[in-house]
C-alpha positions, 0 to 999 in steps of 0.5 A: 483502517475500516471496515464496510458493512452492506447486507453482512458483507464487510469491506475495511480500511481507509488507509491514508498512504499519502505524503506527512502533514502536520502528523504526530510523531513517537519517540525515533529510538524506539526499536522495529522490533518493539512495534509490532502494533500497525498504529505504533509502526506507522508512526515510527515510520512517518517519524523517520520521513519527517527527521530525515526531510527535516535534514536534507535538501530535497531537489533530488529524485524521489525517495524511501527510507527503508529502517535496517535495525534500531538500536537494542534489538535484532530484526523481528521474525514478524518485520522480515526487513530482509525481504523488503531489501531483497525486492529493493535489490531486485527492483530497477525502480530502487536505484542508487542507495545509501546506508544513514542514522536516522533518529538512532535508527540504521536506514536505507536510503533509496533515489526512486526512478518511476517515470517509465513505468508511470508514462507506461501505465497512462497509456492504457484506457482503464487506467484510472491512476498512473503507477505513483507507488507507496513506500515498501515499508508502507506497504508492509504495515498495510498488509500487516494490519489487513493480517491482524483485522483477520483478512487471508488475501490482499488483492491490490487493484493496479498493483504496480510493481506488486509491492502489496502482494509481495508484502501481503505474502511475506506477512503470510498471506496469499498475495493476488496483483491485478495489472493491466500494463505488460511492462509492470507485469514483466517487472512483477515476474521477475521479482517472483523470479529473483526474490523466490516470493510467490504471489498471484498475477491477474493481467486483465482490469479489475472491473471485468475480472471475476473474482468469484473463480478465485477462491477467496475467503476474506480478502482485503481490496487495495484500491491503488488511487487517490480519490479523484481518479480511485473513486471511479476505480472504486465505484467499478470494483464494488459494482462488479462485486455485487453484479457477482453476488460476492457479498456473502464473503467477509470483504474489505477495502483499503482507500488511500487518502491524502491530508493535503487537501484541495481547496475546492474538493467537493469532499472533504471528509474522510480523506475526501472518501466520506461520499464513497463511504456513505453511498455504500453504507461503509464503516470505518475500521482504522486509519493509518497515516504512511509515507509514499513516494 
């Protein structure tokens, strides 16, 4: 991930949550409880996806994998798998599930259906990126990493089903969801009621939200969108923060990129965020490769 420094104001991580393309894999037999460093945990999840996709025929629905437990040790308090599983069980996006062994790790594989919410999110004029979530376990790694870097709030811009704020809350951060779509907001409220995990919901346009009134101390803003559309949103959010003179705080940004590069992409540096990072004089803290749907 990365910080972004501008006039005493630090932004932060570039987080690549794209589909995996030709990346490193570590030994799958390592236990999830042993993987407390975000980079190791990210590599482990990439390995699970790669091994699973290499052994299956994927003409079916969108899926995601949730590791339950790996050989040798029981669930770690720092990786609350039971709370992640609870989120999936109370979220209608997660449909059928099956337990499988992947690389000596017992996992749940969920089939997922997002089309209803994807279509609903597209109807808004201020929607820069329709709802298309990263994996639940990937969301936790992002929050875990942000917390280790010293951020205390995770503010998800275009939060969808609020898996990032939810994971922020169970990681010990203040989770804040910013979402426009009424159907997704209703889903978020139902998840809070069903799981008992509290996070904040802001119903509105992040480009106009008054963040000064939120008593943020060290926030990480996650921009839910790949560069083609997400850059427009990121520009608008930063402009909003600058206009509010919100520059004295310790601030971070998590930006989503992709290893799959379009042939005629106007920017091929830093997962296509290079121009944006240079424009705002930002500094990269770290970069993680994580699976998405």
